[in-house]
C-alpha positions as CSV (number, residue, x, y, z in Angstrom):
1,X,-0.6,-20.0,-20.5
2,X,2.1,-20.1,-23.2
3,X,4.1,-16.8,-23.7
4,X,2.8,-14.5,-26.4
5,X,5.1,-14.4,-29.5
6,X,6.0,-10.8,-28.7
7,X,7.0,-11.5,-25.1
8,X,10.7,-11.3,-24.5
9,X,11.6,-14.5,-22.7
10,X,14.4,-14.8,-20.1
11,X,17.6,-16.4,-21.3
12,X,17.7,-19.8,-19.6
13,X,20.5,-22.3,-19.8
14,X,21.6,-25.5,-18.1
15,X,24.0,-28.4,-17.9
16,X,23.8,-32.1,-17.7
17,X,25.2,-33.6,-14.5
18,X,25.4,-37.2,-13.2
19,X,22.0,-38.7,-13.5
20,X,20.5,-35.2,-13.6
21,X,20.2,-31.7,-15.0
22,X,21.0,-28.3,-13.7
23,X,18.9,-25.4,-14.9
24,X,20.2,-21.9,-14.6
25,X,17.8,-18.9,-14.6
26,X,18.4,-15.2,-14.2
27,X,18.6,-15.2,-10.4
28,X,18.3,-18.8,-9.4
29,X,19.6,-22.3,-10.3
30,X,18.0,-25.6,-9.6
31,X,19.3,-29.2,-9.9
32,X,17.3,-32.4,-10.2
33,X,19.0,-35.8,-9.8
34,X,17.6,-39.3,-10.1
35,X,18.6,-41.0,-6.9
36,X,19.3,-44.8,-6.6
37,X,15.8,-45.3,-5.2
38,X,14.5,-43.6,-8.4
39,X,13.2,-40.5,-6.6
40,X,14.0,-37.1,-8.1
41,X,16.0,-35.1,-5.6
42,X,15.8,-31.3,-6.0
43,X,18.2,-28.5,-4.9
44,X,18.0,-24.8,-5.7
45,X,19.9,-21.7,-4.6
46,X,20.3,-18.1,-5.6
47,X,23.0,-17.3,-8.2
48,X,25.9,-15.0,-7.3
49,X,25.2,-11.3,-7.5
50,X,27.8,-10.8,-10.2
51,X,25.5,-12.5,-12.7
52,X,23.1,-9.5,-12.2
53,X,25.8,-6.9,-11.8
54,X,27.3,-4.3,-14.1
55,X,29.9,-6.7,-15.5
56,X,27.2,-8.8,-17.2
57,X,26.1,-5.8,-19.2
58,X,29.5,-5.0,-20.7
59,X,30.0,-6.6,-24.1
60,X,33.0,-9.1,-24.3
61,X,33.6,-8.8,-20.5
62,X,30.3,-10.5,-19.8
63,X,31.4,-13.5,-21.8
64,X,34.4,-14.1,-19.5
65,X,32.4,-13.5,-16.3
66,X,29.7,-15.8,-17.6
67,X,32.2,-18.5,-18.5
68,X,33.9,-18.4,-15.1
69,X,30.5,-18.5,-13.4
70,X,29.5,-21.5,-15.5
71,X,32.6,-23.4,-14.6
72,X,32.2,-22.7,-10.8
73,X,28.5,-23.5,-10.9
74,X,29.2,-26.7,-13.0
75,X,31.7,-28.0,-10.4
76,X,29.2,-27.4,-7.6
77,X,26.4,-29.1,-9.6
78,X,28.5,-32.1,-10.4
79,X,29.5,-32.4,-6.7
80,X,25.8,-32.4,-5.6
81,X,24.8,-34.9,-8.4
82,X,27.6,-37.3,-7.6
83,X,26.5,-37.3,-3.9
84,X,22.9,-38.2,-4.8
85,X,23.6,-40.6,-7.7
86,X,26.2,-42.6,-5.7
87,X,24.3,-42.5,-2.4
88,X,27.5,-41.3,-0.7
89,X,28.6,-37.9,0.5
90,X,30.9,-36.3,-2.1
91,X,32.5,-33.0,-1.1
92,X,34.1,-31.6,-4.2
93,X,34.8,-28.1,-3.0
94,X,37.5,-25.9,-1.4
95,X,41.2,-26.5,-2.3
96,X,40.5,-29.9,-3.9
97,X,38.0,-28.3,-6.3
98,X,40.3,-25.4,-7.2
99,X,43.3,-27.6,-7.8
100,X,41.3,-30.1,-9.9
101,X,39.8,-27.2,-11.9
102,X,43.3,-25.7,-12.5
103,X,44.7,-29.1,-13.6
104,X,41.8,-29.6,-16.0
105,X,42.1,-26.1,-17.5
106,X,45.8,-26.6,-17.9
107,X,45.5,-29.9,-19.7
108,X,42.7,-28.5,-21.9
109,X,44.8,-25.4,-22.9
110,X,47.8,-27.6,-23.5
111,X,45.9,-30.2,-25.7
112,X,43.5,-28.0,-27.6
113,X,45.5,-24.7,-27.9
114,X,49.3,-25.3,-27.5
115,X,49.6,-28.7,-29.2
116,X,47.9,-27.6,-32.5
117,X,50.0,-24.3,-32.5
118,X,53.2,-26.3,-32.0
119,X,52.3,-28.8,-34.7
120,X,51.3,-26.2,-37.3
121,X,54.5,-24.2,-36.5
122,X,56.5,-27.4,-37.3
123,X,54.6,-28.0,-40.5
124,X,55.1,-24.4,-41.6
125,X,58.9,-24.8,-41.2
126,X,59.2,-28.2,-42.8
127,X,56.9,-27.6,-45.8
128,X,57.5,-23.8,-46.0
129,X,53.8,-23.0,-46.2
130,X,52.3,-19.6,-45.8
131,X,51.6,-18.7,-42.1
132,X,48.0,-18.0,-43.0
133,X,47.6,-21.6,-44.1
134,X,49.5,-22.6,-41.0
135,X,46.8,-20.9,-38.9
136,X,44.1,-22.6,-40.9
137,X,45.8,-26.0,-40.3
138,X,46.1,-25.1,-36.6
139,X,42.4,-24.5,-36.4
140,X,41.5,-27.7,-38.3
141,X,43.8,-29.7,-35.9
142,X,42.2,-28.0,-32.9
143,X,38.7,-28.8,-34.2
144,X,39.7,-32.4,-35.0
145,X,41.0,-32.9,-31.4
146,X,37.9,-31.4,-29.9
147,X,35.5,-33.4,-32.1
148,X,37.5,-36.6,-31.7
149,X,37.7,-36.2,-27.9
150,X,33.9,-35.7,-27.6
151,X,33.2,-38.6,-30.0
152,X,35.5,-41.0,-28.1
153,X,34.2,-40.2,-24.6
154,X,30.7,-40.7,-25.9
155,X,31.3,-44.5,-26.0
156,X,31.8,-44.6,-22.2
157,X,28.5,-45.8,-20.6
158,X,28.3,-43.0,-18.0
159,X,29.1,-40.3,-20.5
160,X,26.6,-41.8,-22.9
161,X,23.9,-41.3,-20.2
162,X,25.2,-37.8,-19.4
163,X,24.7,-36.9,-23.1
164,X,21.2,-38.2,-22.8
165,X,20.5,-35.8,-20.0
166,X,22.2,-33.1,-22.1
167,X,19.6,-33.8,-24.8
168,X,16.8,-33.6,-22.2
169,X,18.0,-30.2,-21.0
170,X,18.0,-28.9,-24.6
171,X,14.6,-30.3,-25.4
172,X,13.1,-28.8,-22.2
173,X,14.4,-25.3,-22.9
174,X,13.4,-25.5,-26.6
175,X,9.9,-26.6,-25.5
176,X,9.6,-23.7,-23.0
177,X,10.8,-21.1,-25.6
178,X,8.2,-22.5,-28.0
179,X,5.4,-22.1,-25.4
180,X,4.7,-25.8,-25.3
181,X,3.5,-27.8,-22.4
182,X,6.3,-29.1,-20.2
183,X,5.5,-32.8,-20.1
184,X,7.7,-35.7,-21.4
185,X,5.2,-36.5,-24.2
186,X,5.3,-32.9,-25.3
187,X,9.0,-32.1,-24.7
188,X,10.3,-35.2,-26.6
189,X,9.1,-33.7,-29.9
190,X,11.6,-30.8,-29.7
191,X,15.1,-30.7,-31.2
192,X,18.2,-32.0,-29.4
193,X,20.1,-28.9,-30.5
194,X,20.1,-25.4,-29.0
195,X,21.9,-22.3,-30.4
196,X,23.3,-21.3,-26.9
197,X,24.9,-24.7,-26.2
198,X,28.4,-24.9,-24.8
199,X,29.3,-27.3,-27.7
200,X,28.4,-24.5,-30.1
201,X,30.6,-22.2,-28.1
202,X,33.6,-24.5,-28.6
203,X,33.2,-24.6,-32.4
204,X,32.8,-20.8,-32.5
205,X,36.0,-20.4,-30.4
206,X,37.9,-22.5,-33.0
207,X,36.6,-20.4,-35.9
208,X,37.4,-17.1,-34.3
209,X,40.8,-18.4,-33.3
210,X,41.6,-19.1,-36.9
211,X,40.7,-15.6,-37.9
212,X,42.4,-13.9,-35.0
213,X,45.6,-15.9,-35.0
214,X,46.0,-15.5,-38.8
215,X,46.2,-11.7,-38.3
216,X,49.2,-12.1,-36.1
217,X,51.4,-13.3,-38.9
218,X,54.7,-15.3,-38.6
219,X,56.4,-15.4,-35.2
220,X,58.9,-17.5,-33.2
221,X,57.4,-20.7,-31.7
222,X,57.6,-19.3,-28.1
223,X,55.7,-16.2,-29.1
224,X,53.2,-18.2,-31.0
225,X,52.5,-20.4,-27.9
226,X,52.4,-17.4,-25.6
227,X,49.8,-15.5,-27.8
228,X,47.6,-18.6,-27.9
229,X,47.3,-18.6,-24.1
230,X,47.0,-14.8,-23.7
231,X,44.4,-14.4,-26.4
232,X,42.1,-17.1,-25.1
233,X,40.0,-14.5,-23.2
234,X,39.7,-12.4,-26.3
235,X,38.6,-15.4,-28.5
236,X,36.1,-16.5,-25.8
237,X,34.7,-13.0,-25.5
238,X,34.2,-12.8,-29.3
239,X,32.6,-16.3,-29.4
240,X,30.2,-15.4,-26.6
241,X,29.0,-12.2,-28.3
242,X,28.6,-14.1,-31.6
243,X,26.4,-16.8,-30.0
244,X,24.4,-14.2,-28.1
245,X,23.7,-12.4,-31.4
246,X,22.8,-15.5,-33.3
247,X,20.5,-16.8,-30.5
248,X,18.6,-13.6,-30.5
249,X,18.2,-13.5,-34.3
250,X,17.7,-17.3,-34.9
251,X,14.6,-16.7,-37.1
252,X,16.7,-14.7,-39.6
253,X,17.4,-17.0,-42.7
254,X,21.1,-15.9,-42.8
255,X,21.6,-16.6,-39.1
256,X,19.9,-20.0,-39.5
257,X,22.5,-20.8,-42.1
258,X,25.4,-19.6,-40.0
259,X,24.5,-21.7,-37.0
260,X,24.1,-25.0,-39.0
261,X,27.7,-26.2,-38.1
262,X,27.2,-25.3,-34.5
263,X,24.0,-27.3,-34.3
264,X,25.5,-30.2,-36.2
265,X,28.5,-30.5,-33.7
266,X,26.0,-30.8,-30.8
267,X,25.1,-34.2,-32.1
268,X,28.4,-35.4,-30.6
269,X,27.4,-34.3,-27.0
270,X,23.6,-35.1,-27.0
271,X,21.6,-38.3,-27.2
272,X,17.9,-38.9,-27.4
273,X,16.7,-39.0,-23.8
274,X,14.3,-41.4,-22.4
275,X,11.1,-40.4,-20.6
276,X,12.7,-40.6,-17.2
277,X,15.5,-38.3,-18.2
278,X,12.9,-35.8,-19.5
279,X,11.1,-36.0,-16.2
280,X,14.3,-35.0,-14.4
281,X,15.0,-32.1,-16.8
282,X,11.5,-30.8,-16.5
283,X,11.6,-31.1,-12.7
284,X,14.8,-29.0,-12.6
285,X,13.3,-26.4,-15.0
286,X,10.1,-26.1,-13.0
287,X,11.9,-25.8,-9.7
288,X,14.1,-23.0,-11.2
289,X,11.1,-21.2,-12.6
290,X,9.2,-21.4,-9.3
291,X,12.1,-19.9,-7.4
292,X,12.6,-17.2,-10.0
293,X,9.0,-16.1,-9.7
294,X,9.2,-16.1,-5.9
295,X,12.4,-14.0,-6.1
296,X,11.0,-11.6,-8.6
297,X,7.8,-11.2,-6.6
């Protein structure tokens, strides 16, 4: 039976993985991956206790905890999906996983935070523009780099398919939240976009970074670069709370207007899934829901 309109639904999320989808519930996660023999392989496990702990009830702090949890869970999910999709045992954990994650985060911070800050600082000095406009330029460069990166990698065949599974994940959650039947024929009718998407999080981080960094005023280049790194947790916490608020009030006309840019940016990281992708996403969601109900019971 579909949930009644007044029922408060759990906040479910997910992630596209190689030839599959990971669905994350309140207490459990489940992954479904299409194997080379075309079977759907399922795996589920309880989530870390910290997701249900006190930290997840503290505003701003819960955003950082949730982000770290999502990164760790994402690496594990990708490792599992790579093993299934390739037909080989892939162990992406332990020191290798931590080193790879550290390198990826360092490159991401350098490219999307430090490079725009250094460029805008140079432009401010050469052209003598106001630091506020310099912060605006910094944010626009940061947004351009993020959007350009996502647009370019979308041309890679494997990433193109990954974006298809991303679309299947969104459509499945949208269908559930609308109380619709979870079948490929039903789910395909729902939107590709979802207000809690990680792509929306990136755009929100950029917008809040413009506002926050502009308040700091002019400073030496070394101080500018240092603040960009140190304030990432602050910006991320603000972005998380904003997305949480808009997702809970998505029926409000003003909120609908505010989330239009976030939803539009998701077109870069989602593709229309085929029926087989939808089958995988639905299988992951149903497996997660089944384990959630058993755990709660």
